[in-house]
C-alpha positions, 0 to 999 in steps of 0.5 A: 898105611898099607904095607906089602912083602918085598920077597918071600919070608917067614915072620916071627909068628910063623906066617909065610908071606910071598912077595907083594902079599899084604902085611900083616895078613890080619889086623894092624902092624906093630910098630916095633915089628915094622921098624925091623921089617922096613929097614935093614936093621935086622939079622938078614941085613935087608928090608922085607916089607915096604909101604904101599903108596895108594894112587888114584884109580887109573894112574900108574905107579912111578917106576921106583915103586914097582921094583927092579924084579917086576921090571925085569919080568915085564922085559923078559915077557916082552922079549919072549913074545917078540921071539915067537 
């Protein structure tokens, strides 16, 4: 399985992950660490990574997999282009 960061965060090893960057940066993820990062069972009360669903080439990912921030960015981009 593949994982990606949901937002910018610094991992316990000091590596900084940006939103949508692959997790972990190197090697395989440790089960214990994934349990903390995939859930809100951490000191920040929110997940920091998500599983990446692999789709066939050319298929679009379902909206729920894209994320609200990405959808808003697309909407804002369309509005700014229409206003020009």
